N, C-alpha and C positions, 0 to 999 in steps of 0.2 A: 893895741887899736886893733880889734877884728875883723874880722868882714860880714856883711850882713847878706846872709844866702837865705833862701828861696826854689824851695822843687813844683814843680809842674811837673805833676802825672804820680801818686797816693796806688798802682796796684801792685802789683811783684814784684817788681822789680824798685819803686818805691821807695817803696819800708825797707828794703838795704840803703838807698840812700837816705833818710833819717835818719834810721841807726850811726854813722857810720857817722854825717853830719854831726847829730847830737857826742862821740864820741872822740872829734876834730879838737883840740886849741887853735886854737886862731876864731873860730866859725862860731858867729851868733845864726840858730838857724830861727828865723824869723814870723814867715807863716810856711805854707802848701796849699799847691791847688790844682779841684780834678772839676772835672766838670762832670764828675758822680759823687760829686761830694766825698768823706773818708770812709769808704763800704765797709773796706778790713779794722778802718779802731786804728792807726799805725797813725790817727793826728795829737794824742793827744791832749795836752797845754792849748797847740799851736790854731791857730785858725786858719779854720783852712778855706779859703777862694774861690771861687768859681772857674777861674780863668785866668791868662792869662796878665794881660789891663790893668787887673786887678791887686796882682802879684808886686806888676811895677810900679803901682800909686800905692802901694805898703816902705820903700826908700830896699831897697838892697841892691849890694855889688851886683850881687850878682844868682848866676839860677842853676842848675840838675836838667836840663829837660829827661823824665824818667818816664815816657811819653812810652808806647805805641809806637813806629819803627814810618808810619803810614803818616803822626802826626805833630813828627818832629819839625815841621815849618810853620807847627804856632811858635813855633820860642823863635818865630824867625824878630818882635817885636819886643824880644827881648833882647836878642845879641844888639839891636840895632839901639838900644836904648845905655846900658848901661858897659862895666870896662869885662870883657873876657881876663880871668884870671889861670 
């Protein structure tokens, strides 16, 4: 069984999380979310969603919040609806 992972924020730090998630056994990276879209081309074939609510709707088990510190509160709906891993 794999963990269905989403990543919120695909800027400078998010790209590292994308790379690491793709290389981690037992992790299925299912979607990325960033209100600015895939500005740097890190998504590849992954869907890029507009925000956290859409990320939850695709059925993730866990999320990495890779947004700037000032925006971490945007992850509150993820923490409230998914289990912490």
